[in-house]
C-alpha positions as a Markdown table, in Angstrom:
| # | Residue | x | y | z |
|---|---|---|---|---|
| 1 | Met | -0.7 | -31.0 | -3.0 |
| 2 | Asn | 2.9 | -31.6 | -1.8 |
| 3 | Lys | 4.2 | -31.2 | 1.7 |
| 4 | Asp | 5.3 | -27.7 | 1.1 |
| 5 | Thr | 1.8 | -26.5 | 0.2 |
| 6 | Ile | 0.4 | -23.8 | 2.5 |
| 7 | Arg | -3.4 | -24.1 | 2.8 |
| 8 | Val | -5.2 | -20.8 | 3.5 |
| 9 | Ala | -8.9 | -20.5 | 4.3 |
| 10 | Phe | -10.0 | -17.3 | 2.8 |
| 11 | Phe | -13.2 | -15.9 | 4.3 |
| 12 | Asp | -15.6 | -13.2 | 3.1 |
| 13 | Ala | -14.1 | -13.6 | -0.5 |
| 14 | Lys | -15.4 | -11.3 | -3.2 |
| 15 | Pro | -14.8 | -11.5 | -6.9 |
| 16 | Tyr | -12.0 | -8.7 | -6.8 |
| 17 | Asp | -10.3 | -10.8 | -4.1 |
| 18 | Leu | -10.2 | -13.8 | -6.4 |
| 19 | Thr | -8.7 | -11.7 | -9.2 |
| 20 | Ser | -5.9 | -10.6 | -7.0 |
| 21 | Phe | -5.2 | -13.6 | -4.9 |
| 22 | Ala | -5.9 | -16.6 | -7.1 |
| 23 | Pro | -2.9 | -15.9 | -9.3 |
| 24 | Leu | -0.6 | -16.4 | -6.4 |
| 25 | Glu | -1.2 | -20.1 | -6.5 |
| 26 | Gln | 0.8 | -20.1 | -9.9 |
| 27 | Thr | 4.0 | -18.5 | -8.3 |
| 28 | Thr | 3.9 | -19.5 | -4.6 |
| 29 | Pro | 3.1 | -22.6 | -2.5 |
| 30 | Leu | -0.1 | -20.9 | -1.3 |
| 31 | Arg | -3.3 | -22.7 | -2.0 |
| 32 | Phe | -6.6 | -20.9 | -1.2 |
| 33 | Lys | -10.0 | -22.1 | -0.2 |
| 34 | Phe | -12.3 | -19.2 | -0.9 |
| 35 | Phe | -15.5 | -18.9 | 1.2 |
| 36 | Asp | -18.2 | -16.4 | 0.5 |
| 37 | Thr | -19.3 | -16.4 | 4.1 |
| 38 | Arg | -17.7 | -14.4 | 6.9 |
| 39 | Leu | -15.6 | -16.0 | 9.7 |
| 40 | Thr | -17.7 | -16.4 | 12.9 |
| 41 | Pro | -17.9 | -18.9 | 15.6 |
| 42 | Asp | -20.5 | -20.8 | 13.4 |
| 43 | Thr | -18.3 | -20.9 | 10.3 |
| 44 | Ala | -14.8 | -21.4 | 11.8 |
| 45 | Gly | -15.0 | -25.1 | 11.1 |
| 46 | Leu | -14.7 | -24.4 | 7.3 |
| 47 | Ala | -11.0 | -23.8 | 8.1 |
| 48 | Ala | -10.4 | -27.4 | 9.1 |
| 49 | Gly | -7.3 | -28.9 | 7.4 |
| 50 | Cys | -5.9 | -25.5 | 6.6 |
| 51 | Asp | -2.7 | -23.9 | 7.9 |
| 52 | Ala | -3.8 | -20.2 | 8.0 |
| 53 | Val | -6.9 | -18.1 | 7.7 |
| 54 | Cys | -7.2 | -14.9 | 5.8 |
| 55 | Val | -9.8 | -12.4 | 7.0 |
| 56 | Phe | -11.2 | -8.9 | 6.3 |
| 57 | Val | -12.8 | -6.1 | 8.4 |
| 58 | Asn | -16.2 | -7.6 | 9.1 |
| 59 | Asp | -14.9 | -11.0 | 10.0 |
| 60 | Thr | -15.3 | -12.0 | 13.7 |
| 61 | Val | -12.0 | -13.0 | 15.3 |
| 62 | Asn | -12.9 | -13.1 | 18.9 |
| 63 | Ala | -11.8 | -15.4 | 21.6 |
| 64 | Glu | -14.2 | -18.1 | 20.8 |
| 65 | Val | -13.1 | -18.1 | 17.1 |
| 66 | Ile | -9.4 | -18.1 | 18.1 |
| 67 | Asp | -10.1 | -21.1 | 20.4 |
| 68 | Ala | -11.7 | -22.9 | 17.5 |
| 69 | Leu | -8.8 | -22.2 | 15.1 |
| 70 | Cys | -6.3 | -23.3 | 17.6 |
| 71 | Arg | -8.0 | -26.6 | 18.2 |
| 72 | Met | -7.9 | -27.2 | 14.4 |
| 73 | Gly | -4.2 | -26.5 | 14.4 |
| 74 | Ile | -4.4 | -23.2 | 12.6 |
| 75 | Arg | -1.1 | -21.3 | 13.1 |
| 76 | Leu | -1.6 | -18.0 | 11.5 |
| 77 | Ile | -4.3 | -15.3 | 11.0 |
| 78 | Val | -3.6 | -12.7 | 8.3 |
| 79 | Leu | -5.8 | -9.7 | 7.7 |
| 80 | Arg | -5.9 | -8.4 | 4.3 |
| 81 | Cys | -6.5 | -4.8 | 5.6 |
| 82 | Ala | -5.0 | -2.4 | 8.0 |
| 83 | Gly | -7.4 | -2.2 | 10.8 |
| 84 | Tyr | -7.6 | -5.0 | 13.4 |
| 85 | Asn | -10.2 | -4.0 | 16.0 |
| 86 | Asn | -12.1 | -7.1 | 15.0 |
| 87 | Val | -9.4 | -9.3 | 16.4 |
| 88 | Asp | -9.0 | -10.3 | 20.0 |
| 89 | Leu | -5.1 | -9.9 | 20.0 |
| 90 | Gln | -4.9 | -10.8 | 23.7 |
| 91 | Ala | -6.7 | -14.1 | 23.3 |
| 92 | Ala | -4.4 | -14.7 | 20.3 |
| 93 | Tyr | -1.1 | -14.0 | 22.0 |
| 94 | Gly | 1.2 | -17.0 | 22.6 |
| 95 | Arg | -1.2 | -19.3 | 20.7 |
| 96 | Ile | -1.8 | -18.1 | 17.1 |
| 97 | His | 0.2 | -15.4 | 15.2 |
| 98 | Val | -1.6 | -12.4 | 13.7 |
| 99 | Ala | -0.5 | -10.2 | 10.9 |
| 100 | His | -2.1 | -7.3 | 8.9 |
| 101 | Val | -1.3 | -5.1 | 5.9 |
| 102 | Pro | -0.6 | -1.6 | 7.3 |
| 103 | Ala | 0.3 | 0.3 | 4.1 |
| 104 | Tyr | -1.3 | -1.3 | 1.0 |
| 105 | Ser | -2.1 | 2.0 | -0.6 |
| 106 | Pro | -2.4 | 5.1 | 1.6 |
| 107 | Asn | -3.0 | 7.1 | -1.5 |
| 108 | Ala | -6.1 | 5.1 | -2.4 |
| 109 | Val | -7.9 | 5.9 | 0.7 |
| 110 | Ala | -6.7 | 9.4 | 1.0 |
| 111 | Glu | -7.8 | 10.2 | -2.6 |
| 112 | His | -11.2 | 8.6 | -1.9 |
| 113 | Ala | -11.6 | 10.9 | 1.1 |
| 114 | Met | -10.8 | 13.9 | -1.1 |
| 115 | Ala | -13.0 | 12.7 | -3.8 |
| 116 | Met | -16.0 | 12.5 | -1.4 |
| 117 | Leu | -15.2 | 15.9 | 0.0 |
| 118 | Leu | -15.1 | 17.5 | -3.4 |
| 119 | Thr | -18.3 | 15.8 | -4.5 |
| 120 | Ser | -20.0 | 17.1 | -1.3 |
| 121 | Val | -18.9 | 20.7 | -1.4 |
| 122 | Arg | -19.2 | 21.3 | -5.1 |
| 123 | Arg | -22.6 | 19.4 | -5.2 |
| 124 | Ile | -21.3 | 17.2 | -8.0 |
| 125 | His | -23.6 | 14.2 | -7.0 |
| 126 | Lys | -26.7 | 16.5 | -7.3 |
| 127 | Ala | -25.6 | 18.0 | -10.5 |
| 128 | Tyr | -25.0 | 14.5 | -12.0 |
| 129 | Asn | -28.5 | 13.4 | -11.1 |
| 130 | Arg | -30.1 | 16.6 | -12.5 |
| 131 | Thr | -28.2 | 16.6 | -15.8 |
| 132 | Arg | -29.2 | 13.0 | -16.5 |
| 133 | Glu | -32.8 | 14.3 | -16.4 |
| 134 | Phe | -31.7 | 17.2 | -18.8 |
| 135 | Asn | -32.1 | 19.7 | -15.8 |
| 136 | Phe | -29.4 | 22.3 | -16.2 |
| 137 | Ala | -30.4 | 24.7 | -13.6 |
| 138 | Leu | -27.9 | 25.8 | -11.1 |
| 139 | Lys | -30.3 | 26.5 | -8.2 |
| 140 | Asp | -29.1 | 25.1 | -4.9 |
| 141 | Leu | -25.6 | 24.1 | -6.3 |
| 142 | Val | -23.6 | 26.8 | -4.7 |
| 143 | Gly | -20.5 | 25.3 | -3.0 |
| 144 | Phe | -17.4 | 26.7 | -1.5 |
| 145 | Asn | -13.7 | 26.8 | -2.2 |
| 146 | Leu | -11.3 | 24.5 | -0.3 |
| 147 | His | -8.5 | 26.9 | -0.9 |
| 148 | Gly | -7.7 | 28.9 | 2.3 |
| 149 | Lys | -10.1 | 26.7 | 4.5 |
| 150 | Thr | -8.9 | 24.9 | 7.6 |
| 151 | Val | -8.8 | 21.1 | 7.5 |
| 152 | Gly | -8.4 | 19.3 | 10.9 |
| 153 | Val | -6.9 | 15.9 | 10.3 |
| 154 | Ile | -7.1 | 13.4 | 13.1 |
| 155 | Gly | -4.6 | 10.6 | 12.7 |
| 156 | Thr | -1.3 | 11.3 | 10.8 |
| 157 | Gly | -0.3 | 7.8 | 10.0 |
| 158 | Arg | 0.4 | 6.9 | 6.3 |
| 159 | Ile | -3.1 | 7.6 | 5.2 |
| 160 | Gly | -3.5 | 10.8 | 7.2 |
| 161 | Arg | -0.2 | 12.1 | 5.8 |
| 162 | Ala | -1.2 | 11.3 | 2.2 |
| 163 | Phe | -4.6 | 13.2 | 2.8 |
| 164 | Ile | -2.5 | 16.1 | 4.2 |
| 165 | Asp | -0.4 | 16.3 | 1.1 |
| 166 | Ile | -3.5 | 16.4 | -1.0 |
| 167 | Cys | -4.9 | 19.2 | 1.2 |
| 168 | Arg | -1.7 | 21.2 | 1.0 |
| 169 | Gly | -2.0 | 21.0 | -2.9 |
| 170 | Phe | -5.4 | 22.7 | -2.5 |
| 171 | Gly | -4.0 | 25.5 | -0.4 |
| 172 | Met | -5.7 | 24.5 | 2.8 |
| 173 | Lys | -4.4 | 25.3 | 6.3 |
| 174 | Ile | -3.7 | 22.1 | 8.1 |
| 175 | Leu | -4.3 | 21.4 | 11.8 |
| 176 | Ala | -3.6 | 17.9 | 13.0 |
| 177 | Tyr | -4.1 | 15.7 | 16.1 |
| 178 | Asp | -2.3 | 12.5 | 17.0 |
| 179 | Lys | -1.2 | 10.8 | 20.2 |
| 180 | Phe | 2.1 | 10.3 | 18.5 |
| 181 | Pro | 2.9 | 13.4 | 16.4 |
| 182 | Ala | 5.2 | 13.0 | 13.5 |
| 183 | Glu | 7.5 | 15.7 | 11.9 |
| 184 | Ile | 5.4 | 17.0 | 9.0 |
| 185 | Pro | 6.2 | 20.4 | 7.3 |
| 186 | Asp | 3.6 | 23.2 | 7.6 |
| 187 | Val | 1.4 | 21.1 | 9.9 |
| 188 | Glu | 0.4 | 22.4 | 13.3 |
| 189 | Tyr | -0.5 | 19.8 | 16.0 |
| 190 | Val | -3.2 | 20.9 | 18.3 |
| 191 | Asp | -5.5 | 19.3 | 20.9 |
| 192 | Thr | -8.9 | 18.1 | 19.7 |
| 193 | Asp | -10.7 | 21.1 | 21.3 |
| 194 | Arg | -8.9 | 23.6 | 19.1 |
| 195 | Leu | -9.1 | 21.3 | 16.1 |
| 196 | Phe | -12.9 | 21.0 | 16.4 |
| 197 | Ala | -13.3 | 24.8 | 17.0 |
| 198 | Glu | -11.2 | 26.1 | 14.1 |
| 199 | Ser | -11.7 | 23.4 | 11.3 |
| 200 | Asp | -14.0 | 23.9 | 8.3 |
| 201 | Val | -13.4 | 20.3 | 7.4 |
| 202 | Ile | -12.5 | 17.4 | 9.8 |
| 203 | Ser | -11.2 | 14.1 | 8.3 |
| 204 | Leu | -10.7 | 11.0 | 10.3 |
| 205 | His | -7.6 | 8.7 | 9.7 |
| 206 | Cys | -7.0 | 7.1 | 13.1 |
| 207 | Pro | -7.5 | 3.5 | 14.3 |
| 208 | Leu | -10.6 | 2.4 | 16.3 |
| 209 | Thr | -9.7 | 1.8 | 20.0 |
| 210 | Glu | -11.6 | 1.9 | 23.2 |
| 211 | Glu | -10.2 | 5.4 | 23.6 |
| 212 | Ser | -11.1 | 6.6 | 20.2 |
| 213 | Arg | -14.5 | 5.1 | 19.9 |
| 214 | His | -17.2 | 7.8 | 19.5 |
| 215 | Met | -14.6 | 10.5 | 19.6 |
| 216 | Ile | -17.0 | 12.4 | 17.3 |
| 217 | Gly | -20.0 | 12.5 | 19.6 |
| 218 | Lys | -22.5 | 15.1 | 21.0 |
| 219 | Asp | -19.9 | 17.0 | 23.1 |
| 220 | Ala | -17.4 | 17.1 | 20.1 |
| 221 | Ile | -19.9 | 18.4 | 17.6 |
| 222 | Glu | -21.1 | 21.1 | 20.0 |
| 223 | Lys | -17.5 | 22.5 | 19.9 |
| 224 | Met | -17.3 | 22.5 | 16.1 |
| 225 | Lys | -17.8 | 25.4 | 13.7 |
| 226 | Lys | -21.4 | 25.7 | 12.3 |
| 227 | Gly | -21.4 | 24.1 | 8.8 |
| 228 | Val | -18.4 | 21.9 | 9.4 |
| 229 | Val | -17.9 | 18.9 | 7.0 |
| 230 | Ile | -17.0 | 15.7 | 8.6 |
| 231 | Val | -15.1 | 13.0 | 6.5 |
| 232 | Asn | -14.6 | 9.4 | 7.7 |
| 233 | Thr | -12.7 | 6.8 | 5.7 |
| 234 | Ser | -11.3 | 5.0 | 8.7 |
| 235 | Arg | -13.6 | 3.1 | 11.0 |
| 236 | Gly | -17.3 | 3.7 | 11.6 |
| 237 | Gly | -17.1 | 3.5 | 15.4 |
| 238 | Leu | -15.2 | 6.7 | 15.5 |
| 239 | Ile | -18.4 | 8.5 | 15.1 |
| 240 | Asp | -21.6 | 8.3 | 17.2 |
| 241 | Ala | -24.0 | 8.0 | 14.3 |
| 242 | Glu | -27.0 | 9.2 | 16.4 |
| 243 | Ala | -25.1 | 12.3 | 17.4 |
| 244 | Leu | -24.0 | 13.0 | 13.8 |
| 245 | Leu | -27.6 | 12.6 | 12.7 |
| 246 | Ala | -28.7 | 15.2 | 15.5 |
| 247 | Gly | -25.8 | 17.5 | 14.4 |
| 248 | Ile | -27.0 | 17.4 | 10.8 |
| 249 | Lys | -30.6 | 18.0 | 11.7 |
| 250 | Ser | -29.7 | 20.9 | 13.9 |
| 251 | Arg | -27.7 | 22.4 | 11.0 |
| 252 | Lys | -24.5 | 22.3 | 13.1 |
| 253 | Val | -22.9 | 19.8 | 10.7 |
| 254 | Gly | -23.1 | 21.1 | 7.1 |
| 255 | Ala | -22.2 | 17.8 | 5.5 |
| 256 | Ala | -20.9 | 14.3 | 6.2 |
| 257 | Cys | -18.9 | 12.1 | 3.8 |
| 258 | Leu | -18.9 | 8.5 | 5.2 |
| 259 | Asp | -17.1 | 5.5 | 3.7 |
| 260 | Val | -17.6 | 3.6 | 6.9 |
| 261 | Tyr | -20.5 | 3.1 | 9.4 |
| 262 | Glu | -20.4 | 1.8 | 12.9 |
| 263 | Glu | -23.0 | -1.0 | 12.3 |
| 264 | Glu | -21.8 | -1.8 | 8.7 |
| 265 | Ser | -20.9 | -5.4 | 9.2 |
| 266 | Asp | -24.3 | -6.9 | 8.2 |
| 267 | Ile | -25.0 | -4.3 | 5.6 |
| 268 | Phe | -21.8 | -3.2 | 3.6 |
| 269 | Phe | -20.4 | -5.3 | 0.8 |
| 270 | Glu | -23.8 | -6.8 | 0.0 |
| 271 | Asp | -26.7 | -5.9 | -2.4 |
| 272 | Asn | -29.6 | -5.0 | -0.1 |
| 273 | Ser | -31.5 | -3.2 | -2.8 |
| 274 | Gly | -34.5 | -5.7 | -2.7 |
| 275 | His | -34.8 | -5.4 | 1.2 |
| 276 | Ile | -36.2 | -2.9 | 3.7 |
| 277 | Leu | -33.2 | -1.5 | 5.6 |
| 278 | Asp | -33.7 | -2.2 | 9.4 |
| 279 | Asp | -31.2 | 0.3 | 10.5 |
| 280 | Asp | -33.2 | 3.4 | 11.0 |
| 281 | Val | -30.3 | 5.6 | 11.8 |
| 282 | Leu | -28.4 | 4.6 | 8.6 |
| 283 | Ala | -31.7 | 5.0 | 6.6 |
| 284 | Arg | -32.1 | 8.5 | 7.9 |
| 285 | Leu | -28.4 | 9.4 | 7.2 |
| 286 | Ile | -28.8 | 8.2 | 3.6 |
| 287 | Ser | -31.9 | 10.3 | 3.2 |
| 288 | Met | -30.2 | 13.5 | 4.2 |
| 289 | Pro | -29.3 | 15.7 | 1.1 |
| 290 | Asn | -25.9 | 16.6 | 2.6 |
| 291 | Val | -24.8 | 13.1 | 3.3 |
| 292 | Ile | -22.6 | 11.1 | 1.0 |
| 293 | Leu | -22.2 | 7.4 | 1.9 |
| 294 | Thr | -20.0 | 4.8 | 0.1 |
| 295 | Ser | -19.7 | 1.2 | 1.1 |
| 296 | His | -16.2 | 1.0 | 2.5 |
| 297 | Gln | -14.7 | 1.3 | -0.8 |
| 298 | Gly | -11.7 | 3.6 | -0.1 |
| 299 | Phe | -9.2 | 0.7 | -0.7 |
| 300 | Leu | -10.9 | -0.5 | -3.8 |
| 301 | Thr | -8.3 | 0.4 | -6.5 |
| 302 | Ser | -6.5 | -2.1 | -8.7 |
| 303 | Asp | -3.2 | -0.8 | -7.3 |
| 304 | Ala | -4.3 | -1.2 | -3.7 |
| 305 | Leu | -5.7 | -4.8 | -4.4 |
| 306 | Ala | -2.4 | -5.8 | -5.9 |
| 307 | Ala | -0.5 | -4.4 | -3.0 |
| 308 | Ile | -2.8 | -6.1 | -0.4 |
| 309 | Ala | -2.2 | -9.5 | -2.0 |
| 310 | Glu | 1.5 | -9.1 | -2.3 |
| 311 | Ala | 1.8 | -8.0 | 1.4 |
| 312 | Thr | -0.6 | -10.7 | 2.6 |
| 313 | Ala | 1.3 | -13.4 | 0.8 |
| 314 | Gly | 4.6 | -11.9 | 2.2 |
| 315 | Asn | 3.2 | -12.3 | 5.7 |
| 316 | Ile | 2.3 | -15.9 | 5.2 |
| 317 | Leu | 5.4 | -17.0 | 3.5 |
| 318 | Ala | 7.5 | -15.3 | 6.1 |
| 319 | Tyr | 5.9 | -17.2 | 8.9 |
| 320 | Phe | 5.9 | -20.6 | 7.2 |
| 321 | Gly | 9.5 | -19.9 | 6.0 |
| 322 | Asp | 10.4 | -19.4 | 9.8 |
| 323 | Arg | 11.3 | -15.8 | 9.3 |
| 324 | Pro | 10.1 | -12.8 | 11.3 |
| 325 | Ile | 6.6 | -11.7 | 10.0 |
| 326 | Pro | 6.9 | -8.2 | 8.5 |
| 327 | Asn | 3.7 | -7.0 | 9.9 |
| 328 | Glu | 2.9 | -9.1 | 13.0 |
| 329 | Leu | 0.5 | -7.8 | 15.5 |
| 330 | Cys | 0.2 | -8.5 | 19.2 |
| 331 | Tyr | -1.3 | -6.7 | 22.1 |
| 332 | Arg | 2.2 | -6.2 | 23.8 |
| 333 | Cys | 3.9 | -4.7 | 20.7 |
| 334 | Gly | 5.1 | -1.2 | 21.3 |
| 335 | Asn | 4.3 | -1.3 | 25.0 |
| 336 | Leu | 7.6 | -2.9 | 26.3 |
| 337 | Glu | 11.2 | -1.9 | 25.9 |
| 338 | Asn | 12.1 | -5.5 | 25.2 |
| 339 | Cys | 9.4 | -6.0 | 22.5 |
| 340 | Lys | 10.5 | -8.8 | 20.3 |
| 341 | Lys | 9.1 | -7.1 | 17.2 |
| 342 | Lys | 11.6 | -4.3 | 17.7 |
| 343 | Lys | 14.3 | -7.0 | 17.5 |
| 344 | Asn | 13.1 | -8.3 | 14.2 |
| 345 | Glu | 11.8 | -11.4 | 15.8 |
| 346 | Lys | 8.3 | -13.2 | 16.0 |
| 347 | Cys | 6.2 | -11.9 | 18.8 |
| 348 | Phe | 6.4 | -15.2 | 20.7 |
């Protein structure tokens, strides 16, 4: 390695990560140390000798981990994802820079949300299983049209807007809620009470914060239409899973399409087929005939993986090239008039 080499500890690495990130070593000064294990206080020491760490949604980047990384001289944390609720940005501020990938492929996640929705309302998963056993009966496969139905979209960032575009193509009426509304044609912004009351389908595309945690809970479900379909491809903590389960059992919730789950960190991305699932709530959700669950795979397209690798490399190269980081995060950004990020500068 020469003095210009940038060493990156890459945690929670999967085979598809190696496919998209390893080639960067041929065209950039980046050199990766790939670890199967997640970043935790116990594994942070693996990053010794590196300049940066690369993490994903289920890595733990709390104050204890940040302290350990700083002691080792780590100068940058890059997330290869959009969400950053697993990072203590306040503990990082002034000590170690943090960046994410806000828009790797909004269409990948939005299309996955619609794929799950269509699978659910047209009973495609049930028909697939039947026909593999040469059962061609149509009993209990009656679905409903999306055309003319009302979809409530919570969160109208890049992914939410991409999902709205898809819904518009199906001829759906669109209601939306966002703390910071955007100018979107043919979209009516409403409060959550009205969105819950009028929507046939509710799709979540907002970040997980203390304010949004369990925004879909017992009280919210009680306000919804009977038979509502809930889609979540954002963060599991947006939904109170026990309240969702109760809503399904009471027949208030007609179906749920979940690509995320609140307690997914010790379950998703791993093969647990030979083990007994200890999470009783998740086990009961999976057993429900009107629940479709995928393992946080909304981002998983070749297009998105390439975009993630490119954006992550861009964040790293910008920092070590002493340039403003395109997608830097800090707990102060957006809250102050003199935010350095708005001036195209590093946050500190």
